[in-house]
N, CA, C and O atoms as a printed pandas DataFrame, in Angstrom:
     atom_number atom_name residue_name chain_id  residue_number  x_coord  y_coord  z_coord
0              1         N          UNK        A               1  -96.513   46.347 -128.187
1              2        CA          UNK        A               1  -96.339   45.622 -126.927
2              3         C          UNK        A               1  -94.865   45.586 -126.537
3              4         O          UNK        A               1  -93.970   45.592 -127.383
4              5         N          UNK        A               2  -94.651   45.549 -125.248
5              6        CA          UNK        A               2  -93.290   45.543 -124.718
6              7         C          UNK        A               2  -93.160   44.425 -123.699
7              8         O          UNK        A               2  -94.045   44.227 -122.867
8              9         N          UNK        A               3  -92.072   43.707 -123.765
9             10        CA          UNK        A               3  -91.850   42.635 -122.802
10            11         C          UNK        A               3  -90.389   42.623 -122.399
11            12         O          UNK        A               3  -89.502   42.365 -123.212
12            13         N          UNK        A               4  -90.158   42.909 -121.124
13            14        CA          UNK        A               4  -88.804   42.924 -120.588
14            15         C          UNK        A               4  -88.463   41.554 -120.003
15            16         O          UNK        A               4  -89.342   40.829 -119.536
16            17         N          UNK        A               5  -87.190   41.216 -120.036
17            18        CA          UNK        A               5  -86.725   39.954 -119.479
18            19         C          UNK        A               5  -85.273   40.097 -119.051
19            20         O          UNK        A               5  -84.611   41.090 -119.355
20            21         N          UNK        A               6  -84.795   39.087 -118.341
21            22        CA          UNK        A               6  -83.389   39.064 -117.958
22            23         C          UNK        A               6  -83.105   39.409 -116.511
23            24         O          UNK        A               6  -81.956   39.359 -116.073
24            25         N          UNK        A               7  -84.136   39.759 -115.768
25            26        CA          UNK        A               7  -83.928   40.093 -114.368
26            27         C          UNK        A               7  -83.605   38.869 -113.536
27            28         O          UNK        A               7  -83.607   37.743 -114.033
28            29         N          UNK        A               8  -83.328   39.104 -112.265
29            30        CA          UNK        A               8  -83.015   38.006 -111.369
30            31         C          UNK        A               8  -82.457   38.509 -110.067
31            32         O          UNK        A               8  -82.495   39.702 -109.768
32            33         N          UNK        A               9  -81.936   37.579 -109.300
33            34        CA          UNK        A               9  -81.324   37.884 -108.018
34            35         C          UNK        A               9  -79.805   37.861 -108.193
35            36         O          UNK        A               9  -79.244   36.897 -108.713
36            37         N          UNK        A              10  -79.157   38.924 -107.755
37            38        CA          UNK        A              10  -77.712   39.031 -107.908
38            39         C          UNK        A              10  -77.125   39.699 -106.673
39            40         O          UNK        A              10  -77.786   40.511 -106.025
40            41         N          UNK        A              11  -75.907   39.362 -106.354
41            42        CA          UNK        A              11  -75.235   40.013 -105.231
42            43         C          UNK        A              11  -74.728   41.392 -105.634
43            44         O          UNK        A              11  -74.485   41.659 -106.811
44            45         N          UNK        A              12  -74.577   42.237 -104.666
45            46        CA          UNK        A              12  -74.017   43.567 -104.913
46            47         C          UNK        A              12  -72.666   43.430 -105.602
47            48         O          UNK        A              12  -71.848   42.583 -105.243
48            49         N          UNK        A              13  -72.455   44.276 -106.593
49            50        CA          UNK        A              13  -71.239   44.210 -107.385
50            51         C          UNK        A              13  -71.371   43.363 -108.633
51            52         O          UNK        A              13  -70.502   43.390 -109.505
52            53         N          UNK        A              14  -72.452   42.615 -108.718
53            54        CA          UNK        A              14  -72.664   41.747 -109.867
54            55         C          UNK        A              14  -73.236   42.472 -111.067
55            56         O          UNK        A              14  -73.387   43.693 -111.066
56            57         N          UNK        A              15  -73.554   41.692 -112.095
57            58        CA          UNK        A              15  -74.042   42.243 -113.362
58            59         C          UNK        A              15  -75.263   41.470 -113.849
59            60         O          UNK        A              15  -75.441   40.290 -113.547
60            61         N          UNK        A              16  -76.080   42.160 -114.597
61            62        CA          UNK        A              16  -77.208   41.556 -115.293
62            63         C          UNK        A              16  -77.375   42.271 -116.628
63            64         O          UNK        A              16  -77.008   43.437 -116.775
64            65         N          UNK        A              17  -77.929   41.561 -117.587
65            66        CA          UNK        A              17  -78.261   42.177 -118.865
66            67         C          UNK        A              17  -79.744   41.984 -119.128
67            68         O          UNK        A              17  -80.225   40.857 -119.242
68            69         N          UNK        A              18  -80.454   43.078 -119.222
69            70        CA          UNK        A              18  -81.885   43.047 -119.485
70            71         C          UNK        A              18  -82.144   43.221 -120.980
71            72         O          UNK        A              18  -81.387   43.880 -121.692
72            73         N          UNK        A              19  -83.220   42.619 -121.423
73            74        CA          UNK        A              19  -83.680   42.771 -122.801
74            75         C          UNK        A              19  -85.131   43.209 -122.789
75            76         O          UNK        A              19  -85.873   42.904 -121.855
76            77         N          UNK        A              20  -85.527   43.917 -123.816
77            78        CA          UNK        A              20  -86.929   44.304 -123.953
78            79         C          UNK        A              20  -87.292   44.243 -125.427
79            80         O          UNK        A              20  -86.745   44.981 -126.247
80            81         N          UNK        A              21  -88.208   43.366 -125.746
81            82        CA          UNK        A              21  -88.664   43.196 -127.123
82            83         C          UNK        A              21  -89.902   44.037 -127.353
83            84         O          UNK        A              21  -90.825   44.040 -126.539
84            85         N          UNK        A              22  -89.916   44.748 -128.466
85            86        CA          UNK        A              22  -91.037   45.623 -128.806
86            87         C          UNK        A              22  -91.702   45.128 -130.072
87            88         O          UNK        A              22  -91.057   44.551 -130.948
88            89         N          UNK        A              23  -92.978   45.356 -130.155
89            90        CA          UNK        A              23  -93.716   44.988 -131.363
90            91         C          UNK        A              23  -94.797   46.022 -131.614
91            92         O          UNK        A              23  -95.191   46.763 -130.713
92            93         N          UNK        A              24  -95.265   46.060 -132.839
93            94        CA          UNK        A              24  -96.390   46.918 -133.158
94            95         C          UNK        A              24  -96.029   48.289 -133.684
95            96         O          UNK        A              24  -96.912   49.083 -134.009
96            97         N          UNK        A              25  -94.701   48.586 -133.775
97            98        CA          UNK        A              25  -94.277   49.868 -134.299
98            99         C          UNK        A              25  -93.034   49.683 -135.138
99           100         O          UNK        A              25  -92.384   48.639 -135.104
100          101         N          UNK        A              26  -92.712   50.738 -135.906
101          102        CA          UNK        A              26  -91.430   50.757 -136.607
102          103         C          UNK        A              26  -90.386   51.111 -135.571
103          104         O          UNK        A              26  -90.077   52.281 -135.349
104          105         N          UNK        A              27  -89.851   50.084 -134.944
105          106        CA          UNK        A              27  -89.011   50.224 -133.756
106          107         C          UNK        A              27  -87.871   51.209 -133.967
107          108         O          UNK        A              27  -87.614   52.048 -133.103
108          109         N          UNK        A              28  -87.186   51.122 -135.097
109          110        CA          UNK        A              28  -85.979   51.916 -135.309
110          111         C          UNK        A              28  -86.258   53.413 -135.369
111          112         O          UNK        A              28  -85.330   54.214 -135.250
112          113         N          UNK        A              29  -87.492   53.799 -135.548
113          114        CA          UNK        A              29  -87.837   55.217 -135.690
114          115         C          UNK        A              29  -88.026   55.916 -134.357
115          116         O          UNK        A              29  -88.192   57.135 -134.320
116          117         N          UNK        A              30  -88.005   55.172 -133.268
117          118        CA          UNK        A              30  -88.349   55.726 -131.966
118          119         C          UNK        A              30  -87.194   55.619 -130.977
119          120         O          UNK        A              30  -86.485   54.614 -130.918
120          121         N          UNK        A              31  -87.029   56.696 -130.199
121          122        CA          UNK        A              31  -86.138   56.621 -129.049
122          123         C          UNK        A              31  -86.757   55.696 -128.007
123          124         O          UNK        A              31  -87.975   55.664 -127.830
124          125         N          UNK        A              32  -85.903   54.951 -127.326
125          126        CA          UNK        A              32  -86.360   54.001 -126.315
126          127         C          UNK        A              32  -85.742   54.326 -124.970
127          128         O          UNK        A              32  -84.648   54.885 -124.889
128          129         N          UNK        A              33  -86.447   53.974 -123.932
129          130        CA          UNK        A              33  -85.935   54.220 -122.595
130          131         C          UNK        A              33  -86.135   53.028 -121.681
131          132         O          UNK        A              33  -87.012   52.192 -121.896
132          133         N          UNK        A              34  -85.299   52.973 -120.655
133          134        CA          UNK        A              34  -85.487   52.036 -119.553
134          135         C          UNK        A              34  -85.929   52.822 -118.325
135          136         O          UNK        A              34  -85.490   53.945 -118.076
136          137         N          UNK        A              35  -86.804   52.192 -117.583
137          138        CA          UNK        A              35  -87.358   52.791 -116.387
138          139         C          UNK        A              35  -87.352   51.729 -115.284
139          140         O          UNK        A              35  -87.281   50.533 -115.563
140          141         N          UNK        A              36  -87.427   52.174 -114.049
141          142        CA          UNK        A              36  -87.519   51.193 -112.979
142          143         C          UNK        A              36  -88.421   51.728 -111.875
143          144         O          UNK        A              36  -88.597   52.935 -111.709
144          145         N          UNK        A              37  -88.978   50.795 -111.136
145          146        CA          UNK        A              37  -89.835   51.151 -110.008
146          147         C          UNK        A              37  -89.372   50.361 -108.802
147          148         O          UNK        A              37  -89.511   49.139 -108.746
148          149         N          UNK        A              38  -88.817   51.080 -107.837
149          150        CA          UNK        A              38  -88.373   50.458 -106.600
150          151         C          UNK        A              38  -89.576   50.254 -105.683
151          152         O          UNK        A              38  -90.587   50.940 -105.833
152          153         N          UNK        A              39  -89.483   49.329 -104.746
153          154        CA          UNK        A              39  -90.607   49.091 -103.825
154          155         C          UNK        A              39  -91.027   50.373 -103.110
155          156         O          UNK        A              39  -90.200   51.052 -102.501
156          157         N          UNK        A              40  -92.296   50.693 -103.187
157          158        CA          UNK        A              40  -92.831   51.855 -102.502
158          159         C          UNK        A              40  -92.514   53.190 -103.143
159          160         O          UNK        A              40  -92.788   54.238 -102.557
160          161         N          UNK        A              41  -91.942   53.170 -104.337
161          162        CA          UNK        A              41  -91.576   54.417 -105.007
162          163         C          UNK        A              41  -92.223   54.496 -106.375
163          164         O          UNK        A              41  -92.724   53.504 -106.904
164          165         N          UNK        A              42  -92.204   55.696 -106.939
165          166        CA          UNK        A              42  -92.733   55.880 -108.280
166          167         C          UNK        A              42  -91.744   55.376 -109.319
167          168         O          UNK        A              42  -90.539   55.292 -109.082
168          169         N          UNK        A              43  -92.289   55.049 -110.461
169          170        CA          UNK        A              43  -91.435   54.639 -111.574
170          171         C          UNK        A              43  -90.558   55.815 -111.991
171          172         O          UNK        A              43  -91.027   56.952 -112.043
172          173         N          UNK        A              44  -89.281   55.544 -112.289
173          174        CA          UNK        A              44  -88.355   56.591 -112.685
174          175         C          UNK        A              44  -87.628   56.200 -113.958
175          176         O          UNK        A              44  -87.398   55.022 -114.231
176          177         N          UNK        A              45  -87.276   57.211 -114.726
177          178        CA          UNK        A              45  -86.485   57.008 -115.930
178          179         C          UNK        A              45  -85.030   56.804 -115.541
179          180         O          UNK        A              45  -84.539   57.470 -114.629
180          181         N          UNK        A              46  -84.316   55.878 -116.228
181          182        CA          UNK        A              46  -82.914   55.680 -115.925
182          183         C          UNK        A              46  -82.007   55.732 -117.150
183          184         O          UNK        A              46  -80.820   56.027 -117.011
184          185         N          UNK        A              47  -82.529   55.454 -118.351
185          186        CA          UNK        A              47  -81.647   55.462 -119.523
186          187         C          UNK        A              47  -82.471   55.685 -120.777
187          188         O          UNK        A              47  -83.638   55.300 -120.853
188          189         N          UNK        A              48  -81.838   56.317 -121.762
189          190        CA          UNK        A              48  -82.499   56.621 -123.029
190          191         C          UNK        A              48  -81.516   56.411 -124.170
191          192         O          UNK        A              48  -80.334   56.739 -124.060
192          193         N          UNK        A              49  -82.019   55.862 -125.260
193          194        CA          UNK        A              49  -81.223   55.744 -126.470
194          195         C          UNK        A              49  -82.054   56.264 -127.629
195          196         O          UNK        A              49  -83.239   55.950 -127.743
196          197         N          UNK        A              50  -81.432   57.057 -128.484
197          198        CA          UNK        A              50  -82.150   57.668 -129.586
198          199         C          UNK        A              50  -82.551   56.659 -130.654
199          200         O          UNK        A              50  -82.144   55.498 -130.634
200          201         N          UNK        A              51  -83.355   57.142 -131.577
201          202        CA          UNK        A              51  -83.696   56.314 -132.729
202          203         C          UNK        A              51  -82.417   56.028 -133.512
203          204         O          UNK        A              51  -81.360   56.578 -133.203
204          205         N          UNK        A              52  -82.513   55.181 -134.510
205          206        CA          UNK        A              52  -81.330   54.700 -135.219
206          207         C          UNK        A              52  -80.413   55.855 -135.623
207          208         O          UNK        A              52  -80.814   56.742 -136.377
208          209         N          UNK        A              53  -79.196   55.835 -135.121
209          210        CA          UNK        A              53  -78.198   56.815 -135.514
210          211         C          UNK        A              53  -78.361   58.191 -134.916
211          212         O          UNK        A              53  -77.682   59.125 -135.342
212          213         N          UNK        A              54  -79.235   58.346 -133.948
213          214        CA          UNK        A              54  -79.517   59.683 -133.424
214          215         C          UNK        A              54  -78.911   59.913 -132.051
215          216         O          UNK        A              54  -79.507   59.522 -131.048
216          217         N          UNK        A              55  -77.748   60.535 -131.979
217          218        CA          UNK        A              55  -77.198   61.025 -130.737
218          219         C          UNK        A              55  -76.692   59.953 -129.793
219          220         O          UNK        A              55  -76.761   58.757 -130.078
220          221         N          UNK        A              56  -76.182   60.414 -128.664
221          222        CA          UNK        A              56  -75.596   59.534 -127.656
222          223         C          UNK        A              56  -76.639   59.181 -126.604
223          224         O          UNK        A              56  -77.570   59.951 -126.368
224          225         N          UNK        A              57  -76.490   58.034 -125.979
225          226        CA          UNK        A              57  -77.415   57.664 -124.909
226          227         C          UNK        A              57  -77.323   58.643 -123.735
227          228         O          UNK        A              57  -76.316   59.325 -123.546
228          229         N          UNK        A              58  -78.396   58.689 -122.962
229          230        CA          UNK        A              58  -78.436   59.506 -121.752
230          231         C          UNK        A              58  -78.780   58.617 -120.567
231          232         O          UNK        A              58  -79.490   57.620 -120.701
232          233         N          UNK        A              59  -78.260   58.998 -119.404
233          234        CA          UNK        A              59  -78.478   58.191 -118.202
234          235         C          UNK        A              59  -78.821   59.078 -117.010
235          236         O          UNK        A              59  -78.364   60.216 -116.898
236          237         N          UNK        A              60  -79.628   58.526 -116.139
237          238        CA          UNK        A              60  -79.829   59.183 -114.852
238          239         C          UNK        A              60  -78.531   59.124 -114.060
239          240         O          UNK        A              60  -77.731   58.202 -114.222
240          241         N          UNK        A              61  -78.335   60.110 -113.211
241          242        CA          UNK        A              61  -77.094   60.165 -112.437
242          243         C          UNK        A              61  -76.882   58.912 -111.589
243          244         O          UNK        A              61  -75.750   58.491 -111.348
244          245         N          UNK        A              62  -77.989   58.330 -111.145
245          246        CA          UNK        A              62  -77.891   57.177 -110.258
246          247         C          UNK        A              62  -77.284   55.950 -110.930
247          248         O          UNK        A              62  -76.801   55.050 -110.243
248          249         N          UNK        A              63  -77.301   55.898 -112.258
249          250        CA          UNK        A              63  -76.793   54.715 -112.963
250          251         C          UNK        A              63  -75.647   55.039 -113.914
251          252         O          UNK        A              63  -75.049   54.136 -114.499
252          253         N          UNK        A              64  -75.346   56.301 -114.068
253          254        CA          UNK        A              64  -74.309   56.711 -115.023
254          255         C          UNK        A              64  -72.975   56.072 -114.664
255          256         O          UNK        A              64  -72.557   56.077 -113.506
256          257         N          UNK        A              65  -72.318   55.523 -115.677
257          258        CA          UNK        A              65  -71.037   54.873 -115.465
258          259         C          UNK        A              65  -71.143   53.409 -115.105
259          260         O          UNK        A              65  -70.142   52.692 -115.127
260          261         N          UNK        A              66  -72.348   52.948 -114.773
261          262        CA          UNK        A              66  -72.541   51.536 -114.406
262          263         C          UNK        A              66  -73.452   50.804 -115.391
263          264         O          UNK        A              66  -73.279   49.609 -115.627
264          265         N          UNK        A              67  -74.410   51.509 -115.958
265          266        CA          UNK        A              67  -75.378   50.900 -116.875
266          267         C          UNK        A              67  -75.098   51.379 -118.296
267          268         O          UNK        A              67  -74.646   52.504 -118.510
268          269         N          UNK        A              68  -75.375   50.505 -119.263
269          270        CA          UNK        A              68  -75.229   50.849 -120.676
270          271         C          UNK        A              68  -76.468   50.393 -121.436
271          272         O          UNK        A              68  -76.849   49.223 -121.385
272          273         N          UNK        A              69  -77.084   51.325 -122.133
273          274        CA          UNK        A              69  -78.247   51.012 -122.953
274          275         C          UNK        A              69  -77.790   50.828 -124.396
275          276         O          UNK        A              69  -76.909   51.542 -124.875
276          277         N          UNK        A              70  -78.391   49.874 -125.075
277          278        CA          UNK        A              70  -78.087   49.646 -126.487
278          279         C          UNK        A              70  -79.333   49.098 -127.164
279          280         O          UNK        A              70  -80.312   48.764 -126.498
280          281         N          UNK        A              71  -79.296   49.008 -128.469
281          282        CA          UNK        A              71  -80.455   48.504 -129.202
282          283         C          UNK        A              71  -80.013   47.721 -130.422
283          284         O          UNK        A              71  -78.947   47.961 -130.988
284          285         N          UNK        A              72  -80.854   46.784 -130.810
285          286        CA          UNK        A              72  -80.678   46.025 -132.039
286          287         C          UNK        A              72  -81.956   46.206 -132.835
287          288         O          UNK        A              72  -82.958   45.546 -132.562
288          289         N          UNK        A              73  -81.929   47.087 -133.809
289          290        CA          UNK        A              73  -83.144   47.398 -134.551
290          291         C          UNK        A              73  -83.624   46.221 -135.397
291          292         O          UNK        A              73  -84.817   46.099 -135.673
292          293         N          UNK        A              74  -82.715   45.374 -135.799
293          294        CA          UNK        A              74  -83.118   44.193 -136.577
294          295         C          UNK        A              74  -83.938   43.233 -135.731
295          296         O          UNK        A              74  -84.754   42.475 -136.257
296          297         N          UNK        A              75  -83.723   43.264 -134.428
297          298        CA          UNK        A              75  -84.457   42.373 -133.519
298          299         C          UNK        A              75  -85.545   43.108 -132.748
299          300         O          UNK        A              75  -86.220   42.513 -131.907
300          301         N          UNK        A              76  -85.720   44.403 -133.029
301          302        CA          UNK        A              76  -86.713   45.204 -132.288
302          303         C          UNK        A              76  -86.523   45.073 -130.777
303          304         O          UNK        A              76  -87.486   44.914 -130.027
304          305         N          UNK        A              77  -85.292   45.141 -130.360
305          306        CA          UNK        A              77  -84.962   44.888 -128.964
306          307         C          UNK        A              77  -84.029   45.971 -128.425
307          308         O          UNK        A              77  -83.102   46.414 -129.102
308          309         N          UNK        A              78  -84.297   46.377 -127.201
309          310        CA          UNK        A              78  -83.416   47.294 -126.491
310          311         C          UNK        A              78  -82.846   46.553 -125.289
311          312         O          UNK        A              78  -83.527   45.731 -124.676
312          313         N          UNK        A              79  -81.596   46.851 -124.957
313          314        CA          UNK        A              79  -80.890   46.149 -123.891
314          315         C          UNK        A              79  -80.452   47.129 -122.812
315          316         O          UNK        A              79  -80.329   48.331 -123.044
316          317         N          UNK        A              80  -80.222   46.578 -121.628
317          318        CA          UNK        A              80  -79.639   47.354 -120.551
318          319         C          UNK        A              80  -78.604   46.476 -119.855
319          320         O          UNK        A              80  -78.950   45.526 -119.154
320          321         N          UNK        A              81  -77.348   46.801 -120.055
321          322        CA          UNK        A              81  -76.267   46.108 -119.364
322          323         C          UNK        A              81  -76.050   46.814 -118.034
323          324         O          UNK        A              81  -75.773   48.013 -117.996
324          325         N          UNK        A              82  -76.175   46.073 -116.962
325          326        CA          UNK        A              82  -76.064   46.652 -115.626
326          327         C          UNK        A              82  -74.870   46.031 -114.909
327          328         O          UNK        A              82  -74.838   44.825 -114.662
328          329         N          UNK        A              83  -73.910   46.854 -114.586
329          330        CA          UNK        A              83  -72.702   46.408 -113.887
330          331         C          UNK        A              83  -72.625   47.091 -112.530
331          332         O          UNK        A              83  -73.305   48.084 -112.275
332          333         N          UNK        A              84  -71.790   46.542 -111.676
333          334        CA          UNK        A              84  -71.577   47.114 -110.335
334          335         C          UNK        A              84  -72.897   47.383 -109.639
335          336         O          UNK        A              84  -73.116   48.466 -109.095
336          337         N          UNK        A              85  -73.759   46.406 -109.659
337          338        CA          UNK        A              85  -75.099   46.581 -109.103
338          339         C          UNK        A              85  -75.052   46.833 -107.601
339          340         O          UNK        A              85  -74.198   46.311 -106.884
340          341         N          UNK        A              86  -75.997   47.649 -107.156
341          342        CA          UNK        A              86  -76.120   48.023 -105.754
342          343         C          UNK        A              86  -77.500   47.616 -105.246
343          344         O          UNK        A              86  -78.427   47.476 -106.044
344          345         N          UNK        A              87  -77.655   47.426 -103.949
345          346        CA          UNK        A              87  -78.981   47.085 -103.416
346          347         C          UNK        A              87  -80.051   48.095 -103.806
347          348         O          UNK        A              87  -81.211   47.726 -103.990
348          349         N          UNK        A              88  -79.679   49.359 -103.935
349          350        CA          UNK        A              88  -80.664   50.374 -104.319
350          351         C          UNK        A              88  -81.094   50.276 -105.783
351          352         O          UNK        A              88  -81.990   51.003 -106.211
352          353         N          UNK        A              89  -80.477   49.400 -106.540
353          354        CA          UNK        A              89  -80.941   49.151 -107.911
354          355         C          UNK        A              89  -82.111   48.161 -107.944
355          356         O          UNK        A              89  -82.678   47.903 -109.006
356          357         N          UNK        A              90  -82.461   47.621 -106.808
357          358        CA          UNK        A              90  -83.571   46.665 -106.733
358          359         C          UNK        A              90  -84.868   47.312 -107.180
359          360         O          UNK        A              90  -85.187   48.433 -106.783
360          361         N          UNK        A              91  -85.616   46.593 -108.011
361          362        CA          UNK        A              91  -86.901   47.097 -108.483
362          363         C          UNK        A              91  -87.366   46.325 -109.706
363          364         O          UNK        A              91  -86.725   45.374 -110.156
364          365         N          UNK        A              92  -88.487   46.761 -110.220
365          366        CA          UNK        A              92  -89.000   46.189 -111.461
366          367         C          UNK        A              92  -88.597   47.115 -112.602
367          368         O          UNK        A              92  -88.827   48.323 -112.550
368          369         N          UNK        A              93  -88.004   46.540 -113.613
369          370        CA          UNK        A              93  -87.466   47.298 -114.734
370          371         C          UNK        A              93  -88.369   47.148 -115.954
371          372         O          UNK        A              93  -88.824   46.053 -116.282
372          373         N          UNK        A              94  -88.615   48.273 -116.616
373          374        CA          UNK        A              94  -89.487   48.335 -117.787
374          375         C          UNK        A              94  -88.795   49.107 -118.908
375          376         O          UNK        A              94  -87.894   49.908 -118.659
376          377         N          UNK        A              95  -89.220   48.858 -120.129
377          378        CA          UNK        A              95  -88.822   49.726 -121.219
378          379         C          UNK        A              95  -90.069   50.363 -121.812
379          380         O          UNK        A              95  -91.182   49.876 -121.613
380          381         N          UNK        A              96  -89.873   51.448 -122.536
381          382        CA          UNK        A              96  -90.975   52.076 -123.248
382          383         C          UNK        A              96  -90.409   53.040 -124.275
383          384         O          UNK        A              96  -89.232   53.400 -124.234
384          385         N          UNK        A              97  -91.252   53.441 -125.174
385          386        CA          UNK        A              97  -90.899   54.476 -126.125
386          387         C          UNK        A              97  -90.847   55.804 -125.394
387          388         O          UNK        A              97  -91.695   56.085 -124.547
388          389         N          UNK        A              98  -89.845   56.631 -125.723
389          390        CA          UNK        A              98  -89.699   57.903 -125.024
390          391         C          UNK        A              98  -90.830   58.862 -125.402
391          392         O          UNK        A              98  -91.452   59.464 -124.528
392          393         N          UNK        A              99  -91.089   59.001 -126.672
393          394        CA          UNK        A              99  -92.217   59.820 -127.106
394          395         C          UNK        A              99  -93.346   58.873 -127.480
395          396         O          UNK        A              99  -93.104   57.768 -127.967
396          397         N          UNK        A             100  -94.528   59.290 -127.261
397          398        CA          UNK        A             100  -95.701   58.460 -127.514
398          399         C          UNK        A             100  -95.579   57.093 -126.843
399          400         O          UNK        A             100  -95.646   56.063 -127.515
400          401         N          UNK        A             101  -95.402   57.081 -125.529
401          402        CA          UNK        A             101  -95.291   55.793 -124.848
402          403         C          UNK        A             101  -96.558   54.959 -124.975
403          404         O          UNK        A             101  -97.664   55.486 -125.091
404          405         N          UNK        A             102  -96.371   53.673 -124.950
405          406        CA          UNK        A             102  -97.483   52.723 -125.008
406          407         C          UNK        A             102  -97.755   52.219 -123.595
407          408         O          UNK        A             102  -96.951   52.453 -122.694
408          409         N          UNK        A             103  -98.880   51.530 -123.389
409          410        CA          UNK        A             103  -99.135   50.966 -122.053
410          411         C          UNK        A             103  -97.948   50.132 -121.583
411          412         O          UNK        A             103  -97.330   49.409 -122.365
412          413         N          UNK        A             104  -97.644   50.246 -120.295
413          414        CA          UNK        A             104  -96.492   49.548 -119.752
414          415         C          UNK        A             104  -96.657   48.047 -119.898
415          416         O          UNK        A             104  -97.686   47.478 -119.531
416          417         N          UNK        A             105  -95.652   47.433 -120.426
417          418        CA          UNK        A             105  -95.672   45.988 -120.554
418          419         C          UNK        A             105  -95.251   45.324 -119.263
419          420         O          UNK        A             105  -95.166   45.960 -118.212
420          421         N          UNK        A             106  -94.995   44.056 -119.357
421          422        CA          UNK        A             106  -94.549   43.305 -118.189
422          423         C          UNK        A             106  -93.088   43.625 -117.921
423          424         O          UNK        A             106  -92.235   43.436 -118.788
424          425         N          UNK        A             107  -92.810   44.096 -116.757
425          426        CA          UNK        A             107  -91.443   44.386 -116.383
426          427         C          UNK        A             107  -90.707   43.139 -115.943
427          428         O          UNK        A             107  -91.247   42.033 -115.952
428          429         N          UNK        A             108  -89.464   43.347 -115.559
429          430        CA          UNK        A             108  -88.652   42.235 -115.061
430          431         C          UNK        A             108  -88.043   42.629 -113.717
431          432         O          UNK        A             108  -87.511   43.728 -113.558
432          433         N          UNK        A             109  -88.132   41.721 -112.765
433          434        CA          UNK        A             109  -87.694   42.013 -111.405
434          435         C          UNK        A             109  -86.184   41.854 -111.278
435          436         O          UNK        A             109  -85.605   40.846 -111.686
436          437         N          UNK        A             110  -85.569   42.871 -110.703
437          438        CA          UNK        A             110  -84.139   42.819 -110.373
438          439         C          UNK        A             110  -84.008   42.972 -108.869
439          440         O          UNK        A             110  -84.510   43.936 -108.291
440          441         N          UNK        A             111  -83.342   42.034 -108.244
441          442        CA          UNK        A             111  -83.121   42.091 -106.807
442          443         C          UNK        A             111  -81.620   41.984 -106.547
443          444         O          UNK        A             111  -80.971   41.017 -106.947
444          445         N          UNK        A             112  -81.090   42.989 -105.873
445          446        CA          UNK        A             112  -79.659   43.017 -105.581
446          447         C          UNK        A             112  -79.494   42.860 -104.072
447          448         O          UNK        A             112  -79.962   43.693 -103.295
448          449         N          UNK        A             113  -78.842   41.811 -103.679
449          450        CA          UNK        A             113  -78.632   41.545 -102.250
450          451         C          UNK        A             113  -77.300   42.130 -101.797
451          452         O          UNK        A             113  -76.329   42.191 -102.552
452          453         N          UNK        A             114  -77.289   42.557 -100.537
453          454        CA          UNK        A             114  -76.060   43.182 -100.007
454          455         C          UNK        A             114  -75.119   42.132  -99.420
455          456         O          UNK        A             114  -74.042   42.473  -98.931
């Protein structure tokens, strides 16, 4: 199971830190990703972090340089630090396993006002 939290309403230029707690798997063995779904659009991938000790994070061009993904394997949690937020970052944010994804859990709403 996956449960994202930490969303909210923020002005453009602001920051938010999202968390996503995972259960039911050996969390540290799996690469994790953050995804988002903007109103009226399909869900898109935005960030990926490898399993414990495996490679550098990857980001979609739309968030590169502004968002940072990290993980705490002891807490089975993946984070997304979002800085310099823009109105186009508005959407529902989800996490999931990159390979062998599980059913989408409850996302967290991020709304960025201009």
